[in-house]
LUMVEX-926256 format. One line per field, with one value per residue: residue in one letter; x, y, z of N, C-alpha, C, O, CB in turn. Coordinates in steps of 0.2 Angstrom, whole numbers, plus 5000, padded with zeros to 4 digits. Each point is the difference from the previous one (the first is absolute). Glycine has a CB too. Layout:
residues N
rest <- (A, ...)
n_east <- (X, ...)
n_north <- (Y, ...)
n_up <- (Z, ...)
ca_east <- (X, ...)
ca_north <- (Y, ...)
ca_up <- (Z, ...)
c_east <- (X, ...)
c_north <- (Y, ...)
c_up <- (Z, ...)
o_east <- (X, ...)
o_north <- (Y, ...)
o_up <- (Z, ...)
cb_east <- (X, ...)
cb_north <- (Y, ...)
cb_up <- (Z, ...)
***
This chain:
residues 80
rest <- (M, R, V, E, L, R, N, L, Q, I, E, S, V, N, P, G, A, T, T, G, I, G, W, L, E, T, K, G, D, I, T, T, S, Y, T, P, I, D, G, S, V, I, A, K, V, R, N, A, T, L, E, D, Y, E, Q, L, M, E, K, A, R, K, A, Y, L, K, W, G, S, P, R, E, L, S, Q, F, P, P, L, V)
n_east <- (4967, 4992, 4989, 5007, 5007, 4989, 4994, 5009, 4997, 5014, 5002, 5010, 5004, 4991, 5004, 5014, 4987, 4987, 4999, 4995, 4993, 5010, 5011, 5011, 4999, 5011, 5010, 5007, 5004, 4990, 5000, 4996, 4990, 5008, 4984, 5009, 4991, 5012, 5014, 4981, 5004, 4991, 5003, 5013, 4999, 5004, 5008, 4993, 5014, 5004, 4986, 4990, 5003, 4995, 4984, 4996, 5002, 4989, 4988, 5005, 5002, 4985, 4994, 5004, 4995, 4985, 5001, 5010, 4991, 5004, 5007, 5004, 5006, 5009, 5007, 5004, 5015, 4990, 5001, 5013)
n_north <- (5089, 5010, 4992, 4986, 5002, 5003, 4988, 4993, 5010, 5009, 5004, 5009, 4985, 4988, 4994, 4997, 4989, 4995, 4990, 5002, 5013, 5014, 5006, 4992, 5018, 4994, 5006, 5001, 5014, 5011, 4987, 5015, 4988, 5012, 4998, 4990, 5016, 5006, 4989, 5001, 4991, 4987, 5003, 5000, 4985, 5005, 4988, 4990, 5008, 4988, 5004, 5001, 4984, 4996, 5007, 4990, 4988, 5004, 5002, 4985, 4991, 5005, 4996, 4985, 4999, 5004, 4989, 4988, 4988, 5000, 4996, 5012, 5002, 4988, 5008, 5012, 4996, 5005, 5017, 4995)
n_up <- (4922, 5011, 4996, 5001, 5013, 5007, 4995, 5007, 5016, 4989, 5018, 4995, 5005, 4994, 5013, 4992, 5006, 4993, 5012, 4983, 5009, 5002, 4992, 5012, 5007, 4987, 5011, 4983, 4996, 4997, 4985, 4995, 4991, 4988, 4994, 4989, 5001, 5003, 5007, 5008, 5009, 4990, 5015, 5007, 4997, 5016, 4991, 5007, 5010, 4996, 5007, 4986, 4999, 5014, 4995, 4989, 5009, 5010, 4989, 4992, 5014, 5004, 4987, 5002, 5014, 4993, 4986, 5002, 4999, 5017, 4986, 4999, 5015, 4997, 4985, 5011, 5005, 5013, 4991, 5007)
ca_east <- (5001, 4998, 4993, 5001, 5003, 4996, 4997, 5003, 5002, 5008, 5003, 5006, 5005, 4994, 5004, 5003, 4998, 4992, 4998, 4995, 4995, 5001, 5007, 5004, 5005, 5007, 5004, 5007, 5002, 4994, 5002, 4995, 4998, 5000, 4996, 5006, 4997, 5004, 5006, 4998, 4999, 4993, 4999, 5005, 4998, 5004, 5002, 4998, 5006, 5001, 4996, 4993, 4999, 4999, 4993, 4996, 5001, 4996, 4992, 4997, 5001, 4994, 4995, 5000, 4998, 4993, 4996, 5004, 4999, 5005, 5005, 5005, 5004, 5005, 5006, 5004, 5004, 4997, 5005, 5004)
ca_north <- (4992, 5001, 4998, 4994, 4998, 5000, 4994, 4993, 5001, 5001, 5006, 5003, 4994, 4993, 4993, 4996, 4994, 4998, 4994, 4998, 5003, 5007, 5003, 4999, 5007, 4998, 5003, 4999, 5005, 5003, 4999, 5005, 4998, 5006, 5000, 5001, 5006, 5007, 4998, 5002, 4996, 4997, 4998, 4997, 4994, 4999, 4993, 4996, 4997, 4994, 4998, 5000, 4994, 4994, 5002, 4997, 4991, 4998, 5002, 4995, 4994, 4999, 5000, 4993, 4995, 5000, 4998, 4995, 4992, 4998, 4997, 5004, 5004, 4998, 5000, 5006, 4999, 5004, 5007, 5002)
ca_up <- (5003, 5007, 5002, 5001, 5005, 5006, 4998, 5003, 5008, 4998, 5003, 4998, 5002, 5002, 5004, 4995, 5001, 5002, 5002, 4994, 5002, 5002, 4998, 5005, 5001, 4999, 5003, 4997, 4995, 4996, 4994, 4997, 4993, 4996, 4994, 4994, 4996, 5002, 5006, 5008, 5006, 5001, 5007, 5005, 5004, 5006, 5000, 5007, 5004, 5002, 5006, 4997, 4997, 5006, 5003, 4993, 5000, 5007, 4999, 4996, 5004, 5005, 4996, 4997, 5005, 5002, 4994, 4995, 5002, 5004, 4995, 4996, 5005, 5003, 4996, 5001, 5006, 5005, 4999, 5006)
c_east <- (4999, 4993, 5000, 5004, 4997, 4994, 5002, 5004, 5008, 5001, 5007, 5006, 4995, 5004, 5002, 4998, 4992, 5000, 4995, 4992, 5000, 5008, 5004, 5005, 5008, 5005, 5007, 5000, 4995, 5002, 4995, 5001, 4998, 4995, 5005, 4997, 5005, 5006, 4996, 4998, 4992, 4997, 5006, 4997, 5006, 5000, 5000, 5008, 4999, 4994, 4993, 4998, 4998, 4993, 4995, 5000, 4996, 4993, 4998, 5002, 4993, 4994, 4999, 4998, 4993, 4996, 5002, 4998, 5006, 5006, 5005, 5004, 5005, 5006, 5004, 5004, 4998, 5006, 5003, 5001)
c_north <- (5002, 4997, 4993, 4996, 5000, 4995, 4993, 5001, 5000, 5006, 5003, 4995, 4994, 4995, 4996, 4992, 4999, 4993, 4999, 5003, 5007, 5001, 5000, 5008, 4998, 5004, 5001, 5008, 5002, 4998, 5005, 4997, 5007, 4997, 5000, 5006, 5006, 4999, 5003, 4994, 4997, 5000, 4997, 4994, 5000, 4993, 4996, 4999, 4993, 4998, 5001, 4993, 4994, 5002, 4997, 4992, 4997, 5001, 4995, 4994, 4999, 4999, 4992, 4995, 5001, 4997, 4995, 4993, 4998, 4996, 5004, 5005, 4997, 4999, 5007, 5000, 5006, 5008, 5000, 5008)
c_up <- (5007, 5001, 5000, 5006, 5006, 5000, 5003, 5006, 5000, 5004, 4999, 5002, 5003, 5002, 4994, 5000, 5002, 5003, 4994, 5001, 5005, 4999, 5007, 5000, 4999, 5002, 4996, 4996, 4996, 4992, 4997, 4992, 4995, 4993, 4994, 4995, 5000, 5007, 5006, 5004, 4999, 5007, 5002, 5003, 5005, 5000, 5006, 5002, 5000, 5006, 4998, 4997, 5005, 5003, 4996, 5001, 5006, 5000, 4996, 5004, 5005, 4997, 4996, 5005, 5001, 4993, 4996, 5004, 5005, 4996, 4998, 5005, 5002, 4995, 5000, 5006, 5004, 4999, 5006, 5002)
o_east <- (4998, 5000, 4997, 4998, 5001, 4999, 4996, 5005, 5003, 4998, 5003, 5005, 4996, 5006, 4997, 5002, 4997, 5004, 4998, 4996, 4995, 5005, 4997, 5004, 5003, 4998, 5004, 4996, 4995, 5006, 4994, 5004, 4995, 5000, 5004, 5004, 5003, 5002, 5004, 4998, 4995, 4995, 5005, 4994, 5006, 4996, 4999, 5004, 4996, 4997, 4995, 4994, 4995, 4996, 4995, 4995, 4997, 4997, 4994, 4996, 4998, 4996, 4995, 4998, 4998, 4994, 4997, 4997, 5006, 5006, 5006, 5006, 5005, 5006, 5005, 4999, 4998, 5006, 4997, 5003)
o_north <- (4995, 4996, 4997, 4995, 4995, 4997, 4996, 4996, 4997, 5005, 4997, 4998, 5000, 4999, 5000, 4996, 5004, 4996, 4994, 5000, 5003, 4996, 5002, 5002, 4999, 5006, 5004, 5005, 4996, 5002, 4999, 4998, 5004, 4994, 5004, 5002, 5002, 5005, 5001, 4995, 5004, 5002, 4998, 5000, 5000, 4997, 5003, 4999, 4998, 4995, 4997, 4998, 4997, 4995, 4996, 4997, 4995, 4998, 4997, 4996, 4994, 4996, 4997, 4994, 4995, 4997, 4998, 4998, 5003, 5001, 4999, 5001, 5003, 4998, 5000, 4996, 5005, 5000, 4999, 5002)
o_up <- (5003, 5005, 5005, 5002, 5004, 5006, 5002, 5002, 5005, 4999, 4996, 4996, 5004, 4999, 4995, 4996, 5003, 4998, 5000, 4996, 5002, 4998, 5005, 4995, 5005, 5001, 5002, 5001, 5000, 4999, 5002, 4997, 5002, 4999, 4999, 4996, 4995, 5002, 5005, 4997, 5001, 5002, 4995, 5002, 4998, 5002, 5006, 4996, 4997, 5001, 5003, 5000, 5000, 5001, 5002, 5000, 5000, 5004, 5001, 4997, 5001, 5002, 4999, 4999, 5003, 5001, 4995, 5005, 5000, 5001, 5001, 4998, 4999, 5002, 4996, 5005, 4998, 4999, 5005, 5005)
cb_east <- (5011, 5007, 4998, 5000, 5006, 5003, 5001, 4996, 4986, 5004, 4989, 4990, 5015, 4986, 4995, 5007, 5014, 4992, 5005, 5011, 5001, 4985, 4999, 4995, 4988, 4998, 4990, 5005, 5015, 4990, 5012, 4998, 5001, 5013, 4986, 4999, 4985, 4985, 5008, 4998, 5014, 5007, 4983, 5012, 4988, 5002, 5008, 4983, 5005, 5016, 5014, 5008, 5014, 5018, 5009, 5009, 5015, 5012, 5006, 5005, 5015, 5009, 5007, 5010, 5013, 5008, 5000, 5015, 4989, 4985, 4986, 4986, 4987, 4986, 4988, 4992, 5012, 4989, 4996, 5004)
cb_north <- (5000, 5013, 5013, 5007, 5008, 5014, 5011, 4999, 4996, 4990, 4999, 5014, 5007, 5003, 4999, 5013, 4996, 5012, 5007, 4988, 4984, 5004, 5005, 4983, 5007, 4988, 4993, 4980, 4999, 5008, 4990, 5014, 4984, 5013, 5001, 4984, 4994, 5001, 5000, 5015, 5003, 4991, 5001, 5010, 4993, 5012, 5001, 4993, 5011, 5006, 5007, 5016, 5007, 5003, 5016, 5013, 5005, 5004, 5015, 5011, 5007, 5011, 5016, 5009, 5006, 5014, 5012, 5010, 4993, 4998, 4994, 4999, 5001, 4996, 4993, 5011, 4989, 4988, 5008, 4987)
cb_up <- (4989, 4996, 4989, 4987, 4990, 4994, 4989, 4985, 5001, 4989, 5012, 5005, 4998, 4992, 5015, 5004, 5001, 4994, 5014, 5002, 4997, 5011, 4984, 5003, 5003, 4990, 5008, 4998, 5000, 5011, 4998, 5011, 5004, 5005, 5007, 5004, 5008, 4993, 4987, 5000, 5008, 4988, 5004, 5001, 4993, 5005, 4986, 5001, 5010, 4995, 5006, 4997, 4991, 5004, 5003, 4992, 4994, 5003, 5000, 4993, 4997, 5005, 4999, 4994, 5003, 5008, 5004, 4991, 4988, 5009, 4995, 4992, 5005, 5006, 4998, 4990, 4996, 5011, 4988, 4991)
***
């Protein structure tokens, strides 16, 4: 299975949040994923913090401002 994980670019510890085009270097606790076959560790994910989430939301908002419809944008409240 290690070859498959390398082919998928799975590292021993992986970021836990993405913009859809890139991974965010998250700063939260680590969650470990185990294989049910023998209980060995598959990989670990560093979870997103509230700050990580807010950074992702700001990136999404900026993308929407660039690519979205002004009429649709008016439906969303401003981020504080």
